[in-house]
C-alpha positions in Angstrom: 83.0 82.3 75.7 82.5 85.8 77.2 80.1 84.5 80.1 83.1 81.8 80.9 85.8 85.0 81.0 83.4 87.1 83.4 82.5 84.2 85.4 86.2 83.7 86.4 87.6 87.5 86.6 84.1 87.6 89.3 85.6 84.6 91.3 88.6 86.0 91.8 86.7 89.8 92.4 84.9 88.0 94.9 87.3 87.3 97.2 86.9 89.4 99.9 91.1 88.6 101.4 91.9 89.6 98.2 90.5 92.9 98.2 91.3 93.4 102.2 94.9 92.9 101.7 95.2 94.9 98.0 93.4 97.9 100.5 96.0 97.0 103.4 99.6 97.5 100.9 97.8 100.3 99.0 97.5 102.0 102.8 100.9 100.9 104.0 102.8 102.2 100.6 101.1 105.7 100.7 101.4 105.7 104.3 104.8 104.8 104.2 106.0 107.5 101.6 104.5 110.4 103.2 105.5 109.3 106.6 108.8 109.2 105.0 108.6 112.6 103.7 107.0 114.4 106.7 110.6 112.8 108.9 112.5 113.9 105.9 115.3 116.5 107.2 119.2 118.6 105.5 120.6 120.7 107.3 122.1 123.5 105.0 124.3 126.7 105.7 123.8 125.4 109.8 120.0 125.4 109.2 117.5 122.5 109.3 115.0 121.8 107.4 112.2 119.4 107.1 109.4 117.6 105.2 108.9 118.9 102.1 110.9 122.1 102.2 113.7 119.8 103.1 113.4 117.5 100.0 112.8 120.9 98.1 116.0 122.4 99.0 118.2 119.2 99.2 117.2 119.0 95.3 118.1 122.8 95.0 121.7 122.1 96.5 122.3 119.0 94.4 121.7 120.4 91.0 124.4 122.5 91.2 126.3 119.0 91.5 124.7 117.5 89.0 126.8 115.7 86.1 129.8 113.1 85.7 130.9 111.8 89.3 134.3 112.9 89.4 137.4 112.7 92.1 137.5 116.5 91.8 133.2 116.8 92.4 133.6 114.6 95.7 136.6 116.4 96.5 134.5 120.0 96.4 131.6 118.2 98.0 133.9 117.1 100.9 135.4 121.0 101.3 131.8 122.4 101.3 130.1 120.5 103.6 132.0 118.2 105.0 130.8 114.3 106.1 127.5 113.5 107.0 125.9 111.7 110.1 122.5 111.3 111.5 121.9 114.0 115.2 120.2 112.0 117.2 119.5 114.5 119.9 118.6 117.1 117.1 116.9 114.1 115.1 117.9 115.6 112.2 120.6 114.7 109.4 123.6 116.9 109.7 124.1 117.4 106.5 122.5 117.1 102.7 122.3 114.2 99.9 125.3 115.2 98.7 127.8 114.9 101.4 125.4 111.8 102.6 126.0 110.4 99.7 130.0 110.5 99.6 129.4 109.5 103.2 127.9 106.2 102.8 129.5 105.1 99.8 133.2 106.3 100.2 134.5 106.3 103.8 134.4 103.9 106.8 131.0 105.5 108.1 128.9 102.3 107.9 131.9 100.0 109.6 132.0 102.6 112.8 128.5 104.5 113.3 127.3 101.4 115.5 130.7 102.2 117.6 129.5 105.5 118.8 127.5 106.1 121.9 127.8 110.1 121.2 126.8 111.0 117.2 128.6 114.0 117.5 132.2 112.0 118.2 131.8 109.9 115.2 133.1 113.3 112.9 136.8 112.4 114.5 136.7 109.0 113.0 135.2 109.2 109.8 137.6 109.4 107.2 137.3 108.1 102.9 138.5 104.7 102.4 142.0 103.9 101.9 144.3 100.8 99.4 142.1 98.1 98.9 138.7 99.3 100.1 138.9 102.4 98.2 139.6 100.3 95.2 136.7 97.7 95.6 134.0 99.9 97.2 134.6 103.6 96.0 136.8 103.8 93.0 134.1 101.8 91.1 131.9 105.2 91.0 134.7 107.3 89.7 135.0 105.7 86.1 133.4 108.7 84.5 130.3 107.0 83.8 128.5 107.6 87.0 125.9 110.8 86.3 125.7 112.3 89.8 121.9 113.9 90.7 119.2 113.8 93.7 118.2 109.7 93.9 116.6 109.7 97.5 113.3 109.2 96.5 114.3 107.0 93.8 116.4 104.6 95.7 113.6 104.5 98.3 110.7 103.8 95.2 113.3 101.2 94.4 112.8 99.0 97.5 108.8 99.7 98.1 108.5 99.0 94.9 110.3 95.2 95.3 108.2 94.9 98.4 105.0 95.7 96.9 105.5 93.6 94.0 106.2 90.4 96.5 102.9 91.4 98.4 101.1 91.1 95.3 102.3 88.1 94.3 101.1 86.6 97.4 97.5 88.4 97.5 97.2 87.2 93.9 98.1 83.3 94.6 95.0 83.7 96.8 93.1 85.3 94.0 94.1 82.4 91.0 93.8 79.4 93.6 90.0 78.6 93.0 90.5 79.0 89.1 90.3 74.8 88.8 89.7 73.6 92.0 87.0 75.7 92.5 85.3 73.3 90.1 86.6 70.5 91.4 84.6 71.3 94.4 81.5 72.5 93.6 81.4 69.6 90.8 81.0 71.6 88.0 84.0 70.3 86.1 82.2 67.5 84.7 79.6 70.2 83.1 82.1 72.1 82.1 84.4 69.7 79.9 81.3 67.9 78.3 80.5 71.4 76.5 81.5 71.9 72.7 84.7 73.9 73.6 84.9 72.9 77.1 88.2 70.6 76.9 89.5 73.0 74.5 89.0 76.9 74.4 87.0 77.8 77.5 89.9 76.2 79.5 92.3 78.9 78.0 89.9 81.1 78.3 89.7 80.9 81.7 93.4 80.9 82.0 93.3 84.3 79.9 91.1 85.9 82.3 92.8 84.9 85.2 96.3 86.0 84.0 94.7 90.0 82.5 92.7 90.8 85.6 95.9 90.0 87.7 98.1 92.0 85.4 95.1 95.0 85.5 96.1 95.5 88.9 99.7 94.9 88.7 99.5 97.6 86.3 97.2 99.8 88.4 99.4 99.4 91.4 102.7 100.2 89.8 100.8 103.3 88.1 99.2 104.9 91.6 103.0 104.0 93.0 104.9 106.0 90.6 102.4 109.0 90.9 102.6 109.1 94.3 106.6 109.2 94.6 106.5 111.5 91.8 104.1 114.0 93.9 106.4 113.7 96.6 110.1 114.0 94.7 109.3 115.6 91.3 111.2 114.4 88.5 114.7 115.4 89.5 117.2 112.4 89.4 115.6 110.2 87.2 118.8 111.1 84.6 120.8 109.7 87.3 123.0 106.5 86.7 121.5 103.3 88.4 124.5 103.0 90.6 123.3 105.8 92.6 120.8 103.5 94.1 122.8 100.5 95.0 123.2 98.7 91.5 126.8 97.8 91.2 128.5 99.0 88.2 130.1 95.5 88.2 126.7 94.3 86.9 124.2 95.2 84.2 123.3 99.0 83.9 120.6 100.4 82.2 121.2 103.8 80.9 119.6 105.7 83.8 117.4 105.8 86.7 113.9 105.7 84.6 114.7 102.8 82.5 115.6 101.0 85.7 112.2 101.0 86.6 111.3 99.9 83.2 113.0 97.0 83.9 112.3 96.2 87.1 108.1 97.0 85.5 109.1 94.0 82.7 110.9 91.3 85.4 107.6 91.9 87.6 105.2 91.5 84.3 107.6 88.0 83.4 107.3 86.9 87.2 103.6 87.9 87.4 103.1 85.6 83.9 105.2 82.6 85.4 102.9 82.7 89.2 99.7 82.8 87.4 100.6 79.3 85.4 102.3 77.8 88.2 99.1 78.5 90.3 97.2 77.1 87.7 98.8 73.8 87.7 98.5 74.0 91.3 95.1 74.5 91.2 94.3 71.8 88.3 96.0 69.0 91.0 94.2 69.9 93.9 90.4 69.7 95.1 90.4 72.2 97.5 91.0 75.8 97.3 92.9 76.3 100.8 95.1 73.6 99.8 95.7 75.1 96.7 97.0 78.3 98.0 99.0 76.6 100.8 101.1 74.7 97.9 101.6 77.7 96.0 102.5 79.8 98.7 105.4 76.8 99.4 106.0 76.7 96.0 106.5 80.6 96.1 108.9 80.5 99.0 110.9 77.6 98.0 113.4 79.4 96.7 114.3 81.6 99.5 114.6 78.2 101.7 116.9 76.7 98.3 119.0 79.8 98.4 119.9 80.8 102.2 119.2 77.0 103.8 119.0 73.6 101.4 121.6 74.9 98.7 124.3 75.1 101.4 123.2 71.5 103.2 122.8 69.4 99.6 126.3 71.4 98.1 128.8 68.1 99.3 126.0 66.1 97.4 125.3 67.3 94.0 127.5 67.8 91.3 128.0 71.0 90.4 126.3 71.6 87.4 123.0 70.3 89.3 123.5 72.9 92.2 124.2 75.4 89.6 121.1 74.4 87.1 118.5 74.0 90.3 120.1 77.4 91.4 119.7 79.3 88.1 115.6 77.6 88.5 115.2 79.4 92.0 116.7 82.7 91.0 114.2 82.5 87.6 110.9 81.7 89.7 108.8 84.6 91.2 110.0 85.5 94.1 113.6 86.2 92.7 112.6 87.5 89.2 111.2 90.6 89.7 114.4 91.7 92.2 116.4 90.3 89.8 118.5 93.1 89.1 119.9 92.4 93.1 121.9 89.6 91.8 124.4 91.6 90.1 123.7 89.9 87.1 124.9 91.2 83.3 122.5 91.4 80.7 122.9 88.1 78.9 122.3 86.3 82.5 119.3 88.1 83.4 117.9 87.5 79.6 118.9 84.0 80.3 116.2 83.6 83.5 113.7 85.1 81.6 114.0 82.1 79.2 114.0 80.0 82.2 110.8 81.8 83.5 108.8 81.6 79.9 109.9 78.0 79.2 108.8 77.3 83.3 105.6 78.9 82.7 104.9 77.4 79.3 105.3 73.7 81.1 103.0 74.7 83.7 100.4 76.6 82.0 100.2 73.3 79.6 100.6 70.9 82.6 97.5 72.5 84.1 95.2 72.5 80.5 96.2 69.0 80.4 95.3 67.8 83.9 91.9 69.4 83.8 91.3 68.8 80.2 91.6 64.8 81.2 89.6 65.2 84.6 87.5 62.4 85.4 85.6 63.3 88.6 
């Protein structure tokens, strides 16, 4: 049994394209972070800071305003620093994290920024949102539940982590493709299935070896990303509210940003489990590893096609119940599950999608097991 486990891990570990892809991904996220740090700027008391110094100055300034976000705090920030904009001639932010955050979330800046060829003129037109716009977009942040603190780095980590997870999933599909299909290609499936445990525990060991290996890679990459962001941004802001990094207050809100990243990691693991089961099911159906990769990629990106194209096309012809059922299934797939928080779901809805993913994963694992077990050359 141990030999089968080692052999299965060896199959994945010897795929050069997997390691090349992992190295390039590692290099990209590292280069992106440290490039972002070097280009970071903040203007405080008329002085422009850049790089790590700017981050530290912004963190020190934000610490003075940390706490529950209120109307009074927003007004204090505005009176102290005014509104923020990016000064293209100076290639620097004409403000700091505090006034930039309220400018982006509580003013009309996003609607007028593209219409000002001379960036300094934008200050004349920036104003706080009014009426319904204020109640819809700004007021939810002032319900005395949002903890304000420096979260620039954690917002960036949220986006990078989502990208890294999807990129890893694509690479893992390449690594998982030979689990059964290569046995067919090498004509070793018949031999394996005639052994004492070939039609029972051996198949589950093959599956378990694949899952454990890519899970270790996923955990290692997650830890690495966490460490390098901690090096640049420290720990400040991890107790802030997830609404500070873009989660809508109307959806399920973890207690703080730390809890949000635990949620993201857990959703990624759930997606990884389902991805493995889907890839194994497809591999058991194909006698060619390359075809397995193509079909796995097609299945992986199907939710994107459904949500953006097919669901609109077929809506007039499907019953509402059927349309919803398919949509729920697609959002529970590996492409969407790791970024499930982005759909503004409640905790019950997130739990439902995890349950759907679990059921789909079990079904795919059983299908892969049954198909390979009954292979007849």
